[in-house]
C-alpha positions as CSV (number, residue, x, y, z in Angstrom):
1,X,-7.2,24.7,28.7
2,X,-4.2,25.2,26.4
3,X,-2.4,22.4,28.2
4,X,-5.3,20.0,27.6
5,X,-5.3,20.8,23.8
6,X,-1.5,20.4,23.5
7,X,-1.6,17.1,25.3
8,X,-4.4,15.9,22.9
9,X,-2.4,17.1,19.9
10,X,0.9,15.4,21.1
11,X,-0.9,12.2,22.0
12,X,-2.6,12.0,18.7
13,X,0.6,12.8,16.8
14,X,2.8,10.3,18.7
15,X,0.3,7.5,18.5
16,X,-0.4,8.1,14.8
17,X,3.3,7.9,14.1
18,X,3.7,4.8,16.3
19,X,0.8,3.0,14.5
20,X,2.2,4.0,11.1
21,X,5.6,2.7,11.9
22,X,4.2,-0.6,13.3
23,X,3.0,-1.6,9.8
24,X,-0.1,0.4,9.1
25,X,-2.0,-0.8,12.1
26,X,-1.1,-4.5,12.2
27,X,-0.1,-4.2,15.8
28,X,-2.8,-6.1,17.6
29,X,-3.6,-4.8,21.1
30,X,-7.0,-6.4,21.5
31,X,-10.5,-5.1,20.8
32,X,-11.8,-1.7,21.8
33,X,-15.4,-1.6,23.0
34,X,-17.7,1.4,23.5
35,X,-20.9,0.4,25.2
36,X,-22.4,-2.5,23.2
37,X,-21.0,-1.4,19.9
38,X,-17.9,-3.2,18.7
39,X,-15.9,-0.6,16.8
40,X,-14.6,-3.1,14.2
41,X,-18.1,-3.6,13.0
42,X,-19.2,0.1,12.5
43,X,-18.8,0.3,8.7
44,X,-19.8,2.8,6.1
45,X,-20.8,1.8,2.6
46,X,-18.0,1.0,0.2
47,X,-15.3,0.7,2.8
48,X,-14.2,-2.9,1.8
49,X,-15.0,-4.1,5.3
50,X,-12.8,-1.6,7.1
51,X,-14.6,0.4,9.8
52,X,-14.8,4.1,9.4
53,X,-14.3,4.4,13.2
54,X,-10.8,2.9,13.7
55,X,-7.6,3.8,15.4
56,X,-6.4,6.0,12.5
57,X,-9.5,8.1,12.3
58,X,-9.8,8.4,16.1
59,X,-6.2,9.5,16.4
60,X,-6.6,11.9,13.5
61,X,-9.6,13.4,15.4
62,X,-7.6,13.7,18.6
63,X,-4.7,15.3,16.8
64,X,-6.7,17.8,14.8
65,X,-8.9,18.6,17.9
66,X,-5.9,19.3,20.0
67,X,-4.1,21.3,17.4
68,X,-7.0,23.5,16.5
69,X,-8.0,23.9,20.1
70,X,-4.6,25.0,21.1
71,X,-4.4,27.5,18.3
72,X,-7.8,28.9,19.0
73,X,-7.0,29.1,22.7
74,X,-3.8,31.0,22.0
75,X,-5.7,33.3,19.6
76,X,-7.8,34.4,22.6
77,X,-10.9,35.8,20.8
78,X,-13.3,33.0,21.6
79,X,-14.7,31.7,24.9
80,X,-13.9,28.1,26.0
81,X,-17.2,26.7,24.8
82,X,-16.8,28.1,21.3
83,X,-13.1,26.9,21.2
84,X,-14.2,23.3,22.1
85,X,-16.9,23.4,19.4
86,X,-14.6,24.7,16.7
87,X,-11.9,22.3,17.8
88,X,-14.4,19.4,17.5
89,X,-15.4,20.5,14.1
90,X,-11.7,20.7,13.0
91,X,-11.2,17.2,14.6
92,X,-14.1,15.7,12.6
93,X,-12.8,17.4,9.4
94,X,-9.3,16.0,9.9
95,X,-10.6,12.5,10.6
96,X,-12.9,12.8,7.6
97,X,-10.0,13.8,5.3
98,X,-8.0,10.9,6.5
99,X,-10.9,8.5,6.0
100,X,-11.5,9.8,2.5
101,X,-7.9,9.5,1.6
102,X,-7.3,6.0,3.0
103,X,-10.5,4.3,2.6
104,X,-12.1,5.9,-0.5
105,X,-9.0,6.5,-2.6
106,X,-6.3,4.0,-1.6
107,X,-8.0,0.9,-0.3
108,X,-10.4,0.3,-3.2
109,X,-7.4,-0.2,-5.4
110,X,-5.9,-2.9,-3.1
111,X,-6.3,-6.5,-4.0
112,X,-5.0,-9.8,-2.7
113,X,-2.4,-11.5,-4.9
114,X,-2.7,-15.1,-5.8
115,X,0.0,-17.5,-6.9
116,X,-1.2,-17.3,-10.5
117,X,-0.6,-13.5,-10.5
118,X,3.1,-14.0,-10.1
119,X,3.5,-17.2,-12.1
120,X,6.5,-16.9,-14.3
121,X,5.8,-19.7,-16.8
122,X,4.3,-18.1,-19.9
123,X,5.4,-14.5,-19.3
124,X,6.4,-12.6,-22.4
125,X,9.6,-10.6,-21.9
126,X,12.4,-8.8,-23.7
127,X,16.0,-9.6,-23.3
128,X,17.9,-6.6,-21.9
129,X,21.3,-8.2,-21.4
130,X,22.3,-10.8,-24.0
131,X,22.2,-14.5,-23.2
132,X,25.4,-16.3,-24.3
133,X,25.7,-19.8,-25.7
134,X,26.0,-22.8,-23.4
135,X,23.9,-21.7,-20.5
136,X,25.2,-18.1,-20.1
137,X,23.0,-15.9,-17.9
138,X,21.5,-12.7,-19.2
139,X,18.6,-10.6,-18.1
140,X,15.0,-10.1,-19.2
141,X,12.5,-7.4,-18.4
142,X,8.7,-7.9,-18.3
143,X,5.5,-6.6,-16.9
144,X,3.6,-8.4,-14.1
145,X,1.0,-7.2,-11.6
146,X,1.1,-3.8,-13.2
147,X,4.8,-3.1,-12.8
148,X,8.0,-3.7,-14.7
149,X,10.3,-6.4,-13.3
150,X,13.6,-7.9,-14.2
151,X,15.0,-11.4,-13.8
152,X,18.1,-13.4,-14.6
153,X,17.6,-15.5,-17.6
154,X,19.1,-18.5,-19.5
155,X,18.3,-19.9,-22.8
156,X,16.2,-23.1,-22.5
157,X,17.9,-24.8,-25.4
158,X,21.4,-23.4,-24.7
159,X,21.6,-21.1,-27.8
160,X,22.6,-17.5,-27.6
161,X,19.8,-14.9,-27.5
162,X,20.7,-11.3,-28.4
163,X,19.6,-8.1,-26.7
164,X,16.2,-6.8,-27.7
165,X,14.7,-10.3,-28.6
166,X,11.2,-11.0,-27.5
167,X,11.1,-14.2,-25.5
168,X,8.7,-16.3,-23.4
169,X,9.5,-18.0,-20.1
170,X,9.1,-21.7,-20.3
171,X,10.2,-22.5,-16.7
172,X,11.5,-20.7,-13.7
173,X,13.9,-22.3,-11.3
174,X,16.0,-20.9,-8.4
175,X,15.5,-17.3,-9.5
176,X,16.4,-17.9,-13.1
177,X,13.9,-17.7,-16.0
178,X,14.6,-20.3,-18.7
179,X,13.4,-18.6,-22.0
180,X,12.8,-19.4,-25.6
181,X,12.5,-17.0,-28.5
182,X,8.9,-15.9,-29.1
183,X,9.1,-16.5,-32.8
184,X,10.4,-20.1,-32.3
185,X,7.2,-20.9,-30.3
186,X,4.9,-19.1,-32.7
187,X,6.5,-20.6,-35.9
188,X,8.3,-23.8,-34.8
189,X,9.4,-24.4,-38.4
190,X,11.4,-21.2,-38.6
């Protein structure tokens, strides 16, 4: 019985690591069918279209079932039926914890990015490395899609822009942001 549980644990662990390394389950090996139920369509409420019965939760169940069963077998105070029952409860608990973590905490915060989310024209930034006269390249820092980013920058009109100046990106070409001073665009007469 201990050999069965250790094989379950090792299989669940190895396949979990393999699926994790293959890009969070994007390795397509076909569809898995049980009876007349297609597992991709068994969904719980609020799961963003991701099935609660999937490769990750099944592998978590097998791993926790095997690990708990092995430990309970080695402990030796329960008969085999109680060990299987307790191991199954541990397997469901492990799969449930994984499901809660991935599909209730992480996936609801995921979203699809659109081209407009990363559009550079119109981004307000701050110069972190001065831009010299005559097309010299400096650096800007800005926030986009919830994170801080940096980019190479040139002055759009060829004038120097000192460090700490607030600028706006007027165009973006070949990885270089062409910027103008924010106050020039707000008050063109200044």
